[in-house]
TIDRENNU-320782 format. One line per field, with one value per residue: residue number from 1; residue in one letter; x, y, z of N, C-alpha, C, CB in turn. Coordinates in steps of 0.05 Angstrom, whole numbers. Glycine has a CB too. Layout:
REM residues N
i	(NUM / ...)
aa	(A / ...)
nu	(X / ...)
nv	(Y / ...)
nw	(Z / ...)
cau	(X / ...)
cav	(Y / ...)
caw	(Z / ...)
cu	(X / ...)
cv	(Y / ...)
cw	(Z / ...)
cbu	(X / ...)
cbv	(Y / ...)
cbw	(Z / ...)
//
This chain:
REM residues 80
i	(1 / 2 / 3 / 4 / 5 / 6 / 7 / 8 / 9 / 10 / 11 / 12 / 13 / 14 / 15 / 16 / 17 / 18 / 19 / 20 / 21 / 22 / 23 / 24 / 25 / 26 / 27 / 28 / 29 / 30 / 31 / 32 / 33 / 34 / 35 / 36 / 37 / 38 / 39 / 40 / 41 / 42 / 43 / 44 / 45 / 46 / 47 / 48 / 49 / 50 / 51 / 52 / 53 / 54 / 55 / 56 / 57 / 58 / 59 / 60 / 61 / 62 / 63 / 64 / 65 / 66 / 67 / 68 / 69 / 70 / 71 / 72 / 73 / 74 / 75 / 76 / 77 / 78 / 79 / 80)
aa	(M / T / D / C / G / C / E / K / A / K / A / E / L / E / E / Y / L / H / N / E / L / R / G / E / D / A / A / D / I / R / E / H / M / E / N / C / V / D / C / A / G / E / H / R / V / G / V / V / L / T / E / A / V / K / R / A / C / K / D / T / A / P / E / E / L / R / V / Q / V / L / G / R / L / R / A / L / T / A / T / H)
nu	(189 / 134 / 65 / 51 / 3 / -56 / -63 / -11 / 13 / -18 / -8 / 45 / 50 / 62 / 116 / 136 / 125 / 161 / 209 / 231 / 235 / 265 / 299 / 276 / 226 / 203 / 202 / 166 / 118 / 113 / 106 / 58 / 23 / 23 / -13 / -59 / -113 / -139 / -100 / -61 / -89 / -93 / -39 / -31 / -62 / -33 / 16 / 0 / -17 / 31 / 63 / 34 / 39 / 94 / 100 / 69 / 99 / 141 / 121 / 117 / 93 / 65 / 103 / 76 / 34 / 63 / 85 / 38 / 18 / 60 / 57 / 7 / 15 / 54 / 25 / -13 / 19 / 40 / -2 / -12)
nv	(-348 / -339 / -324 / -274 / -260 / -222 / -205 / -201 / -166 / -119 / -108 / -96 / -53 / 1 / 1 / -19 / 23 / 60 / 39 / 3 / -50 / -117 / -141 / -190 / -193 / -146 / -157 / -200 / -174 / -136 / -172 / -195 / -151 / -142 / -179 / -172 / -134 / -105 / -97 / -70 / -24 / -3 / 7 / 48 / 89 / 96 / 115 / 164 / 191 / 192 / 224 / 271 / 286 / 293 / 338 / 375 / 381 / 411 / 460 / 527 / 573 / 636 / 696 / 739 / 713 / 684 / 725 / 747 / 704 / 696 / 746 / 744 / 700 / 722 / 764 / 734 / 705 / 747 / 765 / 726)
nw	(-632 / -588 / -585 / -540 / -518 / -502 / -449 / -426 / -464 / -458 / -404 / -403 / -437 / -426 / -411 / -458 / -494 / -476 / -487 / -448 / -441 / -442 / -501 / -522 / -496 / -515 / -570 / -570 / -555 / -596 / -640 / -624 / -627 / -682 / -699 / -671 / -669 / -628 / -588 / -618 / -628 / -575 / -569 / -607 / -584 / -537 / -558 / -580 / -533 / -504 / -537 / -535 / -481 / -478 / -512 / -483 / -437 / -455 / -464 / -439 / -389 / -404 / -393 / -369 / -341 / -304 / -273 / -252 / -221 / -184 / -158 / -133 / -99 / -66 / -42 / -14 / 22 / 51 / 81 / 117)
cau	(174 / 106 / 46 / 51 / -24 / -66 / -59 / 17 / 18 / -30 / 5 / 72 / 49 / 75 / 145 / 142 / 124 / 184 / 233 / 242 / 234 / 287 / 294 / 258 / 199 / 193 / 196 / 141 / 96 / 111 / 95 / 30 / 8 / 20 / -35 / -81 / -124 / -145 / -74 / -49 / -104 / -83 / -12 / -33 / -71 / -10 / 35 / -12 / -16 / 59 / 73 / 20 / 51 / 121 / 96 / 59 / 121 / 159 / 109 / 121 / 73 / 73 / 116 / 55 / 20 / 82 / 86 / 12 / 16 / 79 / 47 / -15 / 27 / 67 / 4 / -25 / 38 / 44 / -25 / -14)
cav	(-333 / -347 / -301 / -269 / -257 / -195 / -197 / -192 / -142 / -95 / -103 / -85 / -33 / 26 / -4 / -22 / 49 / 76 / 22 / -6 / -80 / -132 / -145 / -212 / -185 / -125 / -171 / -215 / -155 / -126 / -193 / -198 / -129 / -145 / -198 / -167 / -107 / -91 / -88 / -50 / 1 / 7 / 18 / 74 / 108 / 101 / 131 / 191 / 203 / 197 / 247 / 295 / 293 / 304 / 365 / 392 / 387 / 430 / 487 / 544 / 593 / 663 / 712 / 755 / 695 / 678 / 749 / 749 / 683 / 703 / 769 / 734 / 684 / 740 / 777 / 714 / 699 / 771 / 769 / 703)
caw	(-612 / -585 / -580 / -511 / -509 / -497 / -421 / -423 / -481 / -445 / -378 / -408 / -458 / -419 / -413 / -487 / -506 / -467 / -493 / -423 / -440 / -455 / -529 / -527 / -488 / -534 / -595 / -566 / -555 / -623 / -656 / -617 / -638 / -711 / -705 / -653 / -675 / -603 / -575 / -636 / -622 / -549 / -573 / -620 / -563 / -519 / -573 / -582 / -507 / -497 / -552 / -525 / -456 / -484 / -522 / -462 / -418 / -467 / -463 / -415 / -384 / -412 / -372 / -355 / -323 / -282 / -256 / -237 / -201 / -163 / -144 / -116 / -78 / -47 / -28 / 4 / 44 / 67 / 99 / 136)
cu	(146 / 90 / 44 / 23 / -31 / -60 / -31 / 22 / 6 / -16 / 32 / 73 / 64 / 105 / 153 / 144 / 149 / 211 / 247 / 241 / 259 / 279 / 274 / 230 / 186 / 186 / 170 / 116 / 92 / 98 / 65 / 13 / 5 / -4 / -60 / -91 / -128 / -120 / -60 / -63 / -96 / -56 / -13 / -43 / -48 / 11 / 25 / -10 / 12 / 69 / 60 / 32 / 79 / 119 / 87 / 81 / 141 / 148 / 115 / 99 / 83 / 84 / 96 / 40 / 38 / 84 / 61 / 10 / 35 / 69 / 24 / -4 / 40 / 47 / -9 / -6 / 43 / 21 / -28 / 10)
cv	(-343 / -322 / -297 / -265 / -228 / -187 / -186 / -167 / -117 / -88 / -90 / -63 / -8 / 23 / -7 / 5 / 65 / 60 / 13 / -36 / -92 / -137 / -167 / -206 / -165 / -138 / -187 / -197 / -144 / -147 / -196 / -176 / -129 / -162 / -192 / -137 / -92 / -81 / -67 / -23 / 13 / 19 / 45 / 96 / 116 / 119 / 161 / 205 / 210 / 221 / 273 / 304 / 305 / 333 / 384 / 399 / 407 / 459 / 501 / 564 / 620 / 679 / 728 / 738 / 689 / 701 / 752 / 728 / 689 / 726 / 761 / 717 / 702 / 755 / 759 / 709 / 723 / 775 / 746 / 700)
cw	(-611 / -579 / -550 / -501 / -502 / -468 / -417 / -439 / -468 / -419 / -381 / -429 / -451 / -421 / -442 / -500 / -500 / -471 / -468 / -420 / -452 / -484 / -535 / -519 / -507 / -561 / -593 / -568 / -583 / -642 / -650 / -629 / -668 / -718 / -688 / -657 / -649 / -590 / -592 / -632 / -596 / -552 / -587 / -601 / -545 / -532 / -574 / -555 / -498 / -511 / -542 / -498 / -460 / -494 / -500 / -442 / -429 / -467 / -438 / -413 / -394 / -388 / -355 / -334 / -299 / -263 / -239 / -215 / -177 / -146 / -124 / -93 / -56 / -30 / -7 / 28 / 62 / 87 / 119 / 154)
cbu	(175 / 103 / 18 / 68 / -29 / -96 / -64 / 37 / 5 / -61 / 8 / 91 / 20 / 67 / 152 / 120 / 100 / 181 / 253 / 226 / 209 / 292 / 319 / 268 / 199 / 214 / 220 / 141 / 100 / 140 / 109 / 27 / 21 / 45 / -26 / -74 / -150 / -160 / -56 / -51 / -134 / -82 / 5 / -53 / -95 / 3 / 39 / -41 / -29 / 75 / 67 / -10 / 53 / 135 / 74 / 36 / 135 / 165 / 78 / 149 / 65 / 49 / 137 / 35 / 11 / 110 / 91 / -12 / 23 / 107 / 37 / -36 / 47 / 85 / -17 / -32 / 64 / 46 / -51 / -17)
cbv	(-303 / -368 / -305 / -245 / -275 / -194 / -221 / -214 / -147 / -100 / -130 / -107 / -27 / 34 / -29 / -39 / 64 / 83 / 38 / 7 / -90 / -158 / -151 / -237 / -174 / -103 / -189 / -230 / -133 / -118 / -219 / -198 / -102 / -158 / -226 / -172 / -109 / -111 / -113 / -59 / -4 / -17 / -2 / 72 / 96 / 75 / 120 / 190 / 184 / 172 / 243 / 290 / 268 / 287 / 365 / 379 / 361 / 423 / 485 / 558 / 594 / 679 / 731 / 767 / 669 / 672 / 774 / 746 / 655 / 708 / 790 / 718 / 665 / 761 / 788 / 688 / 688 / 797 / 771 / 676)
cbw	(-618 / -564 / -592 / -505 / -486 / -501 / -403 / -432 / -509 / -440 / -362 / -415 / -465 / -390 / -397 / -500 / -496 / -438 / -510 / -400 / -454 / -440 / -543 / -512 / -460 / -539 / -603 / -539 / -534 / -634 / -651 / -586 / -629 / -723 / -700 / -624 / -690 / -584 / -570 / -666 / -623 / -529 / -590 / -644 / -546 / -511 / -601 / -591 / -486 / -504 / -582 / -522 / -437 / -505 / -545 / -447 / -412 / -495 / -467 / -416 / -354 / -425 / -383 / -375 / -337 / -294 / -273 / -257 / -213 / -174 / -163 / -133 / -89 / -62 / -47 / -10 / 32 / 48 / 82 / 121)
//
């Protein structure tokens, strides 16, 4: 394998994070990040953001908030 370079690694980082690359491309990026502190740092940031978004998508609004929002929407639509 050859070093794919920072430009390719950064351009395909999102796909790499979501396991959407072909094996060879993923291996090239993985190898590059083993030797590039900057790209490895970008990868760590991407991992943290991806995990935070996954956690946030699992959260649900409290029932009381849902009832309040629906009540206000109904009130607004009733007056228009």
